[in-house]
C-alpha positions as MATLAB code, in Angstrom:
seq = 'MNPDRVSGGLTAFELGKLLAEEIHIIRAAMRPGEPERARVLVQLCTAALRAFESGDLAAKVEHLERMFAGLAEDGRRTIRAV';
ca = [
       0.051   -0.044    0.086;
       1.304    3.448   -0.889;
       1.682    5.505    2.088;
       1.142    8.764    0.182;
      -2.496    7.660   -0.692;
      -5.214    8.865    1.282;
      -8.979    8.211    1.380;
     -10.533    7.207   -1.854;
      -7.231    6.113   -3.381;
      -6.023    9.672   -4.152;
      -2.379   11.002   -3.164;
      -2.617   14.214   -1.224;
      -1.578   16.144   -4.264;
      -4.373   14.605   -6.256;
      -6.904   15.384   -3.566;
      -5.517   19.036   -3.426;
      -5.719   19.300   -7.360;
      -9.376   17.980   -7.058;
     -10.281   20.621   -4.397;
      -8.866   23.453   -6.451;
     -10.854   22.542   -9.374;
     -14.149   22.379   -7.081;
     -12.894   25.729   -5.523;
     -12.822   27.225   -9.181;
     -16.213   25.648   -9.933;
     -18.072   27.252   -6.897;
     -16.381   30.575   -7.391;
     -17.723   30.567  -10.963;
     -21.168   29.276  -10.112;
     -22.063   31.247   -7.050;
     -22.198   35.086   -6.729;
     -19.757   36.930   -4.430;
     -21.314   37.759   -0.887;
     -23.526   34.643   -0.823;
     -23.159   33.145    2.757;
     -23.507   29.706    1.465;
     -20.662   30.393   -1.207;
     -18.219   31.406    1.708;
     -19.340   28.548    3.796;
     -18.493   26.031    1.027;
     -15.489   27.911    0.082;
     -14.228   27.675    3.756;
     -14.618   24.012    3.984;
     -13.154   23.218    0.612;
      -9.919   25.389    1.551;
      -9.600   23.700    4.847;
      -9.785   20.244    3.090;
      -7.342   21.467    0.557;
      -4.914   22.634    3.404;
      -5.208   19.517    5.332;
      -4.551   17.496    2.035;
      -1.211   19.593    1.362;
      -0.243   19.264    5.122;
      -0.689   15.446    5.061;
       1.292   15.337    1.783;
       4.142   17.235    3.316;
       3.945   14.966    6.405;
       3.998   11.784    4.429;
       7.149   12.981    2.511;
       8.881   13.833    5.915;
       7.925   10.495    7.475;
       9.182    8.568    4.455;
      12.425   10.524    4.350;
      13.082    9.630    8.111;
      12.184    5.944    7.366;
      14.945    5.931    4.729;
      17.323    7.448    7.232;
      16.575    4.907    9.904;
      16.655    1.966    7.599;
      20.334    2.542    6.916;
      21.398    2.513   10.562;
      22.653   -0.295   12.579;
      20.668   -1.181   15.826;
      23.228    0.663   17.847;
      22.996    3.929   15.771;
      19.337    3.873   16.230;
      19.638    3.794   19.974;
      21.942    6.867   19.714;
      19.305    8.822   17.811;
      16.586    7.759   20.192;
      18.714    9.135   23.122;
      19.069   12.368   21.491;
];
């Protein structure tokens, strides 16, 4: 299983791209100043931010896993002690 994948089989990047498309559609379809437009845009922006953050976090975890994979057991103990 790909750790970069999130719910629905999308990567965080793909989910962010999908949300960006939806934001564009909502902005075009609804008039500025409508409370419903603002509510939907806030929810989509929040979801997009979480997708980007999770993608960044997944990349950092993968990087750390690669770093630890090459260490001997005594090297891992040294890092844990720090």
